[in-house]
TIRO-2110 file (N, C-alpha, C; in Angstrom, 1 decimal):
// TIRO-2110
0.8, -1.2, 0.0, N, 1, A
0.0, 0.0, 0.0, CA, 1, A
0.9, 1.2, 0.0, C, 1, A
0.6, 2.2, -0.8, N, 2, A
1.3, 3.5, -0.8, CA, 2, A
0.3, 4.6, -0.8, C, 2, A
0.7, 5.7, -0.1, N, 3, A
0.0, 6.9, 0.0, CA, 3, A
0.9, 8.0, -0.2, C, 3, A
0.5, 9.0, -1.0, N, 4, A
1.3, 10.1, -1.4, CA, 4, A
0.8, 11.4, -0.8, C, 4, A
1.7, 12.3, -0.3, N, 5, A
1.4, 13.6, 0.3, CA, 5, A
2.3, 14.6, -0.3, C, 5, A
1.8, 15.8, -0.6, N, 6, A
2.5, 17.0, -1.0, CA, 6, A
2.4, 18.1, 0.0, C, 6, A
3.5, 18.8, 0.2, N, 7, A
3.4, 20.0, 1.1, CA, 7, A
4.6, 20.9, 0.8, C, 7, A
4.6, 22.0, 1.4, N, 8, A
5.7, 23.0, 1.4, CA, 8, A
6.2, 23.2, 2.8, C, 8, A
7.6, 23.2, 2.9, N, 9, A
8.2, 23.3, 4.2, CA, 9, A
9.5, 24.0, 4.1, C, 9, A
10.0, 24.5, 5.3, N, 10, A
11.3, 25.2, 5.3, CA, 10, A
12.4, 24.2, 5.7, C, 10, A
13.4, 24.2, 4.9, N, 11, A
14.6, 23.5, 5.3, CA, 11, A
15.4, 24.2, 6.4, C, 11, A
15.7, 23.4, 7.5, N, 12, A
16.4, 24.0, 8.6, CA, 12, A
17.6, 23.2, 9.0, C, 12, A
18.5, 23.8, 9.6, N, 13, A
19.8, 23.1, 10.0, CA, 13, A
19.8, 22.9, 11.5, C, 13, A
20.0, 21.6, 11.9, N, 14, A
20.1, 21.3, 13.4, CA, 14, A
21.5, 21.9, 13.8, C, 14, A
21.4, 22.7, 14.9, N, 15, A
22.6, 23.5, 15.3, CA, 15, A
23.7, 22.6, 16.0, C, 15, A
24.4, 21.9, 15.2, N, 16, A
25.6, 21.2, 15.7, CA, 16, A
26.5, 20.9, 14.5, C, 16, A
27.7, 20.5, 14.8, N, 17, A
28.7, 20.3, 13.8, CA, 17, A
28.4, 19.3, 12.7, C, 17, A
27.6, 18.3, 13.1, N, 18, A
27.3, 17.2, 12.1, CA, 18, A
26.5, 17.7, 10.9, C, 18, A
25.8, 18.8, 11.0, N, 19, A
25.2, 19.4, 9.8, CA, 19, A
23.9, 18.8, 9.3, C, 19, A
23.2, 18.1, 10.2, N, 20, A
21.9, 17.6, 9.8, CA, 20, A
20.9, 18.7, 9.4, C, 20, A
20.2, 18.4, 8.3, N, 21, A
19.2, 19.3, 7.8, CA, 21, A
17.9, 18.6, 7.8, C, 21, A
16.8, 19.3, 8.1, N, 22, A
15.5, 18.7, 8.2, CA, 22, A
14.4, 19.6, 7.6, C, 22, A
13.3, 19.0, 7.3, N, 23, A
12.0, 19.8, 7.1, CA, 23, A
11.0, 19.2, 8.0, C, 23, A
10.3, 20.1, 8.8, N, 24, A
9.3, 19.7, 9.7, CA, 24, A
8.0, 19.6, 8.9, C, 24, A
7.3, 18.5, 9.0, N, 25, A
6.0, 18.3, 8.3, CA, 25, A
5.0, 19.2, 8.9, C, 25, A
4.0, 19.7, 8.1, N, 26, A
2.9, 20.4, 8.7, CA, 26, A
2.1, 19.6, 9.7, C, 26, A
1.6, 20.2, 10.7, N, 27, A
0.9, 19.5, 11.8, CA, 27, A
-0.3, 18.6, 11.3, C, 27, A
-1.1, 19.1, 10.4, N, 28, A
-2.2, 18.3, 9.9, CA, 28, A
-1.8, 17.1, 9.2, C, 28, A
-0.7, 17.3, 8.4, N, 29, A
-0.2, 16.1, 7.6, CA, 29, A
0.4, 15.1, 8.6, C, 29, A
1.1, 15.6, 9.6, N, 30, A
1.7, 14.7, 10.6, CA, 30, A
0.6, 13.9, 11.3, C, 30, A
-0.5, 14.5, 11.6, N, 31, A
-1.6, 13.8, 12.3, CA, 31, A
-2.1, 12.7, 11.4, C, 31, A
-2.3, 13.0, 10.1, N, 32, A
-2.8, 12.0, 9.1, CA, 32, A
-1.8, 10.8, 9.0, C, 32, A
-0.5, 11.1, 8.9, N, 33, A
0.5, 10.1, 8.7, CA, 33, A
0.5, 9.2, 10.0, C, 33, A
0.5, 9.9, 11.2, N, 34, A
0.5, 9.2, 12.4, CA, 34, A
-0.6, 8.1, 12.5, C, 34, A
-1.8, 8.5, 12.1, N, 35, A
-2.9, 7.6, 12.1, CA, 35, A
-2.8, 6.5, 11.1, C, 35, A
-2.4, 6.8, 9.9, N, 36, A
-2.3, 5.9, 8.8, CA, 36, A
-1.2, 4.9, 9.0, C, 36, A
-0.1, 5.4, 9.5, N, 37, A
1.1, 4.5, 9.6, CA, 37, A
1.3, 3.8, 10.9, C, 37, A
0.3, 4.0, 11.8, N, 38, A
0.4, 3.4, 13.2, CA, 38, A
0.8, 1.9, 13.2, C, 38, A
0.2, 1.1, 12.4, N, 39, A
0.5, -0.3, 12.4, CA, 39, A
1.9, -0.7, 11.8, C, 39, A
2.5, 0.3, 11.1, N, 40, A
3.7, 0.1, 10.3, CA, 40, A
4.9, 0.8, 10.8, C, 40, A
4.8, 1.5, 11.8, N, 41, A
6.0, 2.3, 12.3, CA, 41, A
7.1, 1.4, 12.8, C, 41, A
8.3, 1.9, 12.5, N, 42, A
9.5, 1.1, 12.9, CA, 42, A
10.0, 1.7, 14.2, C, 42, A
11.3, 1.3, 14.6, N, 43, A
11.9, 1.8, 15.8, CA, 43, A
11.8, 3.3, 16.0, C, 43, A
11.6, 3.7, 17.2, N, 44, A
11.4, 5.1, 17.5, CA, 44, A
10.2, 5.8, 16.9, C, 44, A
9.3, 5.0, 16.3, N, 45, A
8.2, 5.6, 15.6, CA, 45, A
8.4, 6.1, 14.2, C, 45, A
9.5, 5.7, 13.6, N, 46, A
9.8, 6.2, 12.3, CA, 46, A
8.9, 5.5, 11.2, C, 46, A
8.8, 6.2, 10.1, N, 47, A
8.0, 5.7, 9.0, CA, 47, A
8.8, 5.8, 7.7, C, 47, A
8.9, 4.7, 7.0, N, 48, A
9.7, 4.6, 5.8, CA, 48, A
8.9, 5.4, 4.7, C, 48, A
9.7, 6.2, 3.9, N, 49, A
9.1, 7.0, 2.9, CA, 49, A
10.1, 7.1, 1.7, C, 49, A
9.5, 7.5, 0.5, N, 50, A
10.3, 8.0, -0.6, CA, 50, A
10.0, 9.4, -0.7, C, 50, A
11.0, 10.3, -0.7, N, 51, A
10.8, 11.7, -0.8, CA, 51, A
11.3, 12.3, -2.1, C, 51, A
10.6, 13.4, -2.6, N, 52, A
11.0, 14.0, -3.8, CA, 52, A
11.0, 15.5, -3.6, C, 52, A
12.2, 16.1, -3.9, N, 53, A
12.4, 17.6, -3.8, CA, 53, A
13.1, 18.0, -5.0, C, 53, A
12.6, 19.0, -5.7, N, 54, A
13.2, 19.6, -6.9, CA, 54, A
13.8, 18.5, -7.8, C, 54, A
13.1, 17.4, -8.1, N, 55, A
13.5, 16.4, -9.0, CA, 55, A
14.4, 15.4, -8.4, C, 55, A
14.8, 15.5, -7.1, N, 56, A
15.6, 14.6, -6.4, CA, 56, A
14.8, 13.6, -5.6, C, 56, A
14.9, 12.3, -5.9, N, 57, A
14.1, 11.3, -5.2, CA, 57, A
15.0, 10.4, -4.4, C, 57, A
14.7, 10.1, -3.2, N, 58, A
15.5, 9.2, -2.3, CA, 58, A
14.6, 8.5, -1.3, C, 58, A
15.1, 7.4, -0.8, N, 59, A
14.4, 6.6, 0.2, CA, 59, A
15.0, 7.0, 1.6, C, 59, A
14.1, 7.2, 2.5, N, 60, A
14.5, 7.6, 3.9, CA, 60, A
13.4, 7.2, 4.8, C, 60, A
13.5, 7.7, 6.0, N, 61, A
12.4, 7.6, 7.0, CA, 61, A
12.1, 9.0, 7.6, C, 61, A
10.9, 9.2, 8.0, N, 62, A
10.6, 10.4, 8.8, CA, 62, A
10.5, 10.0, 10.2, C, 62, A
10.9, 10.9, 11.1, N, 63, A
11.0, 10.6, 12.5, CA, 63, A
10.2, 11.5, 13.3, C, 63, A
9.5, 10.9, 14.4, N, 64, A
8.7, 11.8, 15.2, CA, 64, A
9.5, 12.7, 16.0, C, 64, A
9.0, 13.9, 16.2, N, 65, A
9.7, 15.0, 16.9, CA, 65, A
8.8, 15.5, 18.1, C, 65, A
9.2, 15.2, 19.3, N, 66, A
8.3, 15.6, 20.4, CA, 66, A
8.2, 17.1, 20.6, C, 66, A
9.3, 17.8, 20.2, N, 67, A
9.2, 19.3, 20.4, CA, 67, A
8.1, 19.9, 19.5, C, 67, A
8.0, 19.5, 18.2, N, 68, A
7.0, 20.1, 17.3, CA, 68, A
5.7, 19.2, 17.3, C, 68, A
5.7, 18.0, 17.9, N, 69, A
4.6, 17.1, 17.8, CA, 69, A
4.3, 16.8, 16.3, C, 69, A
5.4, 16.7, 15.5, N, 70, A
5.2, 16.4, 14.1, CA, 70, A
6.3, 15.3, 13.7, C, 70, A
6.6, 15.3, 12.4, N, 71, A
7.6, 14.4, 11.9, CA, 71, A
8.7, 15.3, 11.3, C, 71, A
9.9, 14.8, 11.3, N, 72, A
11.0, 15.4, 10.7, CA, 72, A
11.5, 14.6, 9.5, C, 72, A
11.7, 15.3, 8.3, N, 73, A
12.2, 14.7, 7.1, CA, 73, A
13.7, 15.1, 7.0, C, 73, A
14.6, 14.1, 7.2, N, 74, A
16.0, 14.5, 7.0, CA, 74, A
16.4, 14.6, 5.5, C, 74, A
17.1, 15.7, 5.2, N, 75, A
17.5, 15.9, 3.8, CA, 75, A
19.0, 15.9, 3.7, C, 75, A
19.5, 14.9, 3.1, N, 76, A
21.0, 14.7, 3.0, CA, 76, A
21.7, 15.7, 2.1, C, 76, A
23.0, 15.8, 2.3, N, 77, A
23.7, 16.8, 1.6, CA, 77, A
23.7, 16.6, 0.0, C, 77, A
23.8, 15.4, -0.4, N, 78, A
23.7, 15.2, -1.9, CA, 78, A
22.4, 15.6, -2.5, C, 78, A
21.3, 15.5, -1.8, N, 79, A
20.0, 16.0, -2.2, CA, 79, A
20.0, 17.5, -2.2, C, 79, A
20.4, 18.1, -1.1, N, 80, A
20.5, 19.6, -1.0, CA, 80, A
21.3, 20.2, -2.1, C, 80, A
22.5, 19.6, -2.4, N, 81, A
23.4, 20.1, -3.4, CA, 81, A
22.7, 20.0, -4.8, C, 81, A
22.2, 18.8, -5.1, N, 82, A
21.6, 18.6, -6.5, CA, 82, A
20.4, 19.4, -6.7, C, 82, A
19.6, 19.6, -5.6, N, 83, A
18.4, 20.4, -5.7, CA, 83, A
18.6, 21.9, -5.6, C, 83, A
19.9, 22.3, -5.2, N, 84, A
20.2, 23.7, -5.1, CA, 84, A
19.5, 24.4, -3.9, C, 84, A
19.3, 23.7, -2.8, N, 85, A
18.6, 24.3, -1.7, CA, 85, A
19.5, 24.4, -0.5, C, 85, A
19.1, 25.3, 0.4, N, 86, A
19.9, 25.5, 1.7, CA, 86, A
19.0, 25.9, 2.8, C, 86, A
19.5, 25.8, 4.0, N, 87, A
18.7, 26.2, 5.2, CA, 87, A
18.0, 27.5, 5.0, C, 87, A
16.7, 27.6, 5.3, N, 88, A
16.0, 28.8, 5.2, CA, 88, A
15.1, 28.8, 3.9, C, 88, A
15.4, 27.9, 3.0, N, 89, A
14.6, 27.8, 1.8, CA, 89, A
13.2, 27.1, 2.0, C, 89, A
12.2, 27.6, 1.4, N, 90, A
10.9, 27.0, 1.4, CA, 90, A
10.9, 26.0, 0.2, C, 90, A
10.6, 24.8, 0.4, N, 91, A
10.7, 23.8, -0.7, CA, 91, A
9.4, 23.0, -0.8, C, 91, A
9.1, 22.6, -2.0, N, 92, A
8.0, 21.7, -2.3, CA, 92, A
8.4, 20.3, -2.1, C, 92, A
7.7, 19.5, -1.3, N, 93, A
8.0, 18.1, -1.0, CA, 93, A
6.9, 17.2, -1.4, C, 93, A
7.3, 16.1, -1.9, N, 94, A
6.3, 15.0, -2.1, CA, 94, A
6.8, 13.8, -1.3, C, 94, A
6.0, 13.2, -0.5, N, 95, A
6.3, 12.0, 0.3, CA, 95, A
5.4, 10.9, -0.1, C, 95, A
6.0, 9.7, -0.3, N, 96, A
5.2, 8.5, -0.5, CA, 96, A
5.5, 7.6, 0.6, C, 96, A
4.5, 7.2, 1.4, N, 97, A
4.6, 6.3, 2.5, CA, 97, A
4.9, 4.9, 2.0, C, 97, A
5.9, 4.3, 2.5, N, 98, A
6.2, 2.9, 2.1, CA, 98, A
5.7, 2.0, 3.2, C, 98, A
4.4, 1.7, 3.2, N, 99, A
3.8, 0.9, 4.2, CA, 99, A
3.6, -0.6, 3.7, C, 99, A
4.2, -1.5, 4.5, N, 100, A
4.1, -2.9, 4.2, CA, 100, A
2.9, -3.4, 4.9, C, 100, A
2.2, -4.3, 4.2, N, 101, A
1.0, -4.9, 4.8, CA, 101, A
1.3, -6.1, 5.6, C, 101, A
END
């Protein structure tokens, strides 16, 4: 089963040397995903997804974030570079949930 979602979010940098970059999913979308993916969540409540930003597609997981009560989408450097995006940019995102039955 696959479900697709589209949204716009701001790319932000986690303030540490490792340089992790994330996009926080909108709250209403996070609520929908939380409900739909409940039986399929992995360790720490993560959900496997395929993400698409500016023509760059990759497999990853979104992770629950207690601070925002949402999910975080990690965006790796190779994707950021190829898409020409950096922290502070608003980007269009497509997520496909990879839910195994």
